[in-house]
N, C-alpha and C positions, 0 to 999 in steps of 0.2 A: 277795608279800613274799619276800625272799631269806633262806633258812634259814641258820643258823649253820654247818651242815655244808657248805653250798654255798660260803659265804665262805671256809671253811678250805681248800676245794679250789681256790680261785682267789686265791692270795696277791697282795698289792699289787704293782703293777708296780715293778720295780727300775729301775736306770739303767745305760746303757752306760758311764757314767763310774765305775761301781763295780766291784769285783772284778777290776780290771785289764783289762776288756774293751776299753776304748778303746785302750790301749797295744798290746794284742795284735792289734788289727785293723789296725794300720798296715801290716803285711805279711801275706801269706797264712799261714794255719795250716799247719804242717808245713815251713815254710821256702821253699817254691816260690812263684812269682808267676805264676799262669796268665794268659795274654793280656796281660801287661804292665800289669796293673791295680795300683792301690794304693788305700788307703782314701780319701785326699784326692781323687783323681780321681773315685771313685765318689760321694763326697759332693757334689762340685761338679756332677756330672751330675744328681744328685737335685734339687738346688736349681733348676737350669735347667728340669728337667722339671716340677717343682711350679709354677714360675712360668708355664710355657707351658700346662699342662693342668689344674692344680689338684689338690687333695688327693684328691678323690673318684675321680679316674681313675688315680691313681698306683698302680703295682704293681711288684713285683720283676721280673716278666716284661717289663713295658714298659720298665723301666730297663735290663735286660739288652739289649733290642733297641736302645735308644739307644746303648749302649756297644759294640754289635756283638759280644756275648759270650753265653754261655749263662747262664741264671739260677743254675745251680750255681756258676759262676765267681764271682758276686757273693757267694754264701754262704761263700766261702773267707775273706772279710774281715769280714763282719758275721753275727751269729747270727740276727737276726730283722729283719723290716721295721720294727718299732718302734725297734730300735737305730739303724737307718739314718735314720729320721725325726728321732730325737733328735740325731744328728750334724748333720743338715741344719739343724735349729733353731738349734743353737749356731753353725754356720757363718754363718747369717743375722745373728745377734747380733754376729758378728765384723766386720760392716760398720759398726757403731757404734764411735766412737773416744772412750772416756771421757776421754781426755787433752785433748779439745777444751774440756772444762769443767775446766781444770786448777786447781790450788790458787793462792791468792793473789788471786783475783778476787772480785767480789761474788756472794754465793750466789744472788741473784735471777737474774743473767745466766747463771750456771752451770746453774741449774734450767731456765731457758728453753731453753738449748742442748740439754740432755739430753732434755727433753720433745719438742722439735722433731725431734731425731734418731730418737727412739722412734716418733713418729707417722709419719715418713717410711718407717721400716722396715716398719711394719704396712701401709702403703699399697702399697709396692713388692712385698711378699710377703703377699698375703691369706691364704695357708695358715698363716702363722705364728701368728695369733691363736688358732685352735682347738687347735694343738699346745701352746701355752703352758699350757693347763689340763690337759693330759694327761701331762706329764712333770715331773720334779723341777726341771729347769732349773739343773743344777749343772755344766754345761760351763764351760770356762775363760773364754769370752767373755761368757756370761751372768753368771757370777760377778763378772767385772771390772766390768761395767755396774752390777750390784747394789751392789758395794762402793763405787763412786764416788757413786751416789745416796745411800747411807747417810752418806758423808763430808759431802756437801753439806747434808743435812738437819741434821747436827750443828752446822753453821755458822750455822743460822738463829737459834739462841738458844732454840729450843723446849726444854722440859724433856724428859727421857728418855721419860716415859710418853706424851708427845704425838707423838713422832717417827714412829712407825709409822702413826698415823692421818693425819699430814700426807702421808706417802709414799703411802698408799692414796688419799687425796683427789686428789693430782696424777696419779699414774701409772695409777690405774684410770680416771680421766677420759680420759687420753691413750689408754689401751687401747681404751676404748669408742668414742672419737671416730675413732681411726685404723682400727679394725675396720670401722665402718660406712662410712667414706670409702673404704677399700680395696675393700670389696665393691661399693659403688656404682660406682666406677671400672671394676671388672671387669665389672659388669652392662652398663654403657654400651658397653664394648669388644665384648662378646659380641653386642650388638644392632647393632654397626656404626655407632654414633652417638657424637658428642661428648657431654660431660656437659650442655652447654647445649641441644643438640638433644633429648636424652632428657627433660630437665626440661620443656622447652617443649611437647613432645608429650604428656607425662603430665599436665601441668597443663591443657593444652587439652582433654584428653579428659574431665576431671572438673569443670572450672570452671563449666560451665553446667548441671551436674546439680543439681536443686533440693535433694536431700538433703544436699548439701555447701555450699549457698549461705551458711548461717549461719556455718560455720567459716571460709570464705573471707573473709567480711565482717569477722569479728572479728579476723582475723589481718592485715588489710590494712595497718594502721598499723605493725605489727611488721615486715612485709616492706619497707615503704617506708623505715623507719628503719634497717633492716639495711644498706642501701647495697650498692655493688658492682654492676658491670655484667655479671659472669659468675658462674657457680656457684663457680668456684675462688676468685674474689675474695671472695664472700660467706662462703665457708667459712673463708678465711684470717682474716677479721675476727672471725668467731665464735670460732675457736680462740684467737686472740690475746686477745680480751676475756675468755673463760672462764678462760684461764690466769692472766691478770692478777688476776682475781677471787680465784682460789685463793691466789695469792701475797699479795694484800692480806689474805686471811683468816689466813694464817700470821703476817704482821706484826701483825695485831690480836691474835692469841692470845699472841704473845710480849709485846706491850705489856700484856696483862692479867696477865702474870706467872704 
């Protein structure tokens, strides 16, 4: 059990977006700019490295080598590794364009658009999902996405007390779906296989095992009805149907008044 004294000695993590840290980091502290770096270049390199090697292998030393500078040069622009990861997280959210779900359209289509974009983000950048739970996510791009989602849920007709629940239902579903999908895609790539090859090999390895026979038999009708010739097609159908189920749930709750 963590003692109160220990908790007091380890204050809650703050944010790079507070206390002027983000603005200060745009140029080197002290006015000079060693090695021609700037914060944006460092952040972009961080995203590329996280995509290529994953969160577990990321380090400031590895980043410095990627930039061909010393680790101390990077610390001229960011105070900590956590600050840099938070900047990379918001940079990833910058790939989403909330204006794609602009005002004036049907809220259902707008919600589908944002949900699809969020899912794609999680699949492209598997390191994003664990970082979302570690930081406050108050960067400008994250906040713009959050603001647009809130606008759309207001347009559903749900009463105020039900809106956060609807947001949770949709976007926690997307978070879970996209996280699992992204990690699976990454696992297949690491194995040097396509998703279809990986599933075929995995299913072939356990299909004839007697301890799994009952589960396979009971799920046979579900798999047949699922449809799709590839893993990607099956996943697309699952995502679309699940999202439509949630949208229908929102409509039903609005109708109940």
